[in-house]
N, C-alpha and C positions, 0 to 999 in steps of 0.2 A: 154697830157704831161704837166708837171710842170717844172719850172726852179728853180734849187737849188740856194738859196740866198748866199751861201758861195762860190761855185766854178763855178756856171753858167752852170753846166751839165743839160741836159734834163733828167728828171726823170719821170717814169710812175706814174700816179695817185694812182696806187695800192700799191706802196712802202711807207713804213713809214719813210724810211731814204734814203738819197743819197748813191748809191752804190760806188761812187768815193771817197767822203770825210766823209761819215757817218752822215752828218748834218740831224737832224730830219726835216721832211717836216711839215711845219706849219699847213697846212690843208690837211691831208690825205683824200683820197676818202671816201665817206660815206660808201661804201661797206667795206673798211678796218676798219673804226671806229666800225661798228656794229659787225664785225667778231672778232676783237681783244679785244677791251676794256671791254666788258661784263665779260670776264674771269679775268680781272685785278681788282677783288673785294678784298678788304682787310679791316681790322679793326685795328686801333691803338689807344691806350690810354696810357697816362703816367701821373703820379702825378707831380705837380709843385715842390714839395719838392725834393731836390737832396742831395746826399752824394758823395763827390769827383767827381762831375760832372755827376753822374749816377742818373736817377730818382729813387725814393724809390720803385715804382712799374711801370713796363712797360709791357703792354699787346699788342702783335702784331701778327696778323694772316693774311694769304693771300698775296696779291701783292699790291704794291703801285699803286694807280690809275693813276698817271702821268707817271711813268717810267716802270711799269710792273715788277719791281724787287721784289723778295721775301722779305717780311718784317721780320726782326730779332728783337726779344725782347732783349733789353740790359738794365738791371737795377739791383738794389740790389735784388729785387724779379722780375724775368723775366718769363713771361707766354706767350707761343705761339707755333707755329709749330717748330720754331727754336729759341733757347734762350741761352743767356750767362748772368750769374749773380752770385751773392753769393748764392742765393736759386733760382733754376730753375725748372719749370714745363713745359716740352716741348717734342714734338715728337723727336727732335734731340736737346739735351741740354748739356751744360757744366755748372755745378754749382761749384763754388769754394768751398763752404761748402757742399751743398746738391743738388742732381739732381734727378728728378723723370720724367720718360717718357719711350719712346720706345728704343731710343739709347741714353744713358746718361753716363756722366763721372763727377767725382768729388771726394771730400774727402769721402763722403758717397753717394752711387748711388743705386737707385732702378729702374729697367726697364727691358725690354725684353733683351737688351744687356747692362749690367751694369758694367762699369769699375770704381771701387772705389779704392781709396788708402787705406783707413782704412776698409771700409765695402762695399761689393757689394752683391746685392740681385736681382736675375733675372733668366731668362731661361739660359742665358749665363752670368756668373758673375766672377769678379775678385776682389781681395782686400786682405788685411791682413786677414780679415774674409770674406769668400766667401760662399754664399749659393745659389745653383741653380741646374738646371738639369745638366748643364755642368759648372764646376767651377774650378778656379785655385787661389791659395793663400797660406797663412801659415796655417790657420785653415780652412778646407774645409768640408762643408756638402753638398753632391751632389749625383746625380745618377751616374755621371761619374766625378771624380775629381782628381786633381793633386795638391800636396802640401806637406808641411812638416808633417802635421797632418791631415789625411783624414778619414772621416766617410762617406762611400759610400756603394753601393750595394755589392761590392767586398772587400772593406777594412774597418776594424773597429779598428782604432787606439784608444787605451784607452784614450790618452791625448785629442784627438779630441772629443771623446764621453763625457768626463768630461767637456771640455770647452763649448760645445754646450748645455749640460744640465744646467750648471751654467748660461749661457747666457739666456736660456729660463726661468729659475727661476728668474733672475734679471728683465726680461721684464714683467713677470707675477706679480711680486711684485710692479713694477711701475704702471702697469694698475690697480691693486687692490687698490692702494693708491689714485687713481684719484677720485674726487668727483662725 
């Protein structure tokens, strides 16, 4: 047994924190260290350059080695499992301008679940323009879709068809103009 330095409570060597006051035990038992800390692996890198207090680029994955808390990438460009930034590439991400990942949200979002304000592309997508297996928006191209103008398996709104053909032509012209 150990004695908590904060409240004086007797604490088992196997506990990482005092059950009475929550104070972390300075020297947890070797058994606890080997069982817990190897799972707290993470990687974090950020640029020294900042804009409005946010690093230009912040990469963070895994858990903080000291606290065990999940690392969240927060930067102008945020890359990680969890990310918040102007441009975000993350499993779970919020991008003010653009987000790419599994669960994403932003002005423009691409992901399995993409919630975009202007544009959403994904298996489940939303946005003014939404393209997906299941989608909701103003202009919708989907297997199953809801919106003002829908082009789907069951619905072929002429305005939606024209809109998406024009969108495709625009994308094709941009790509053809690249060096």
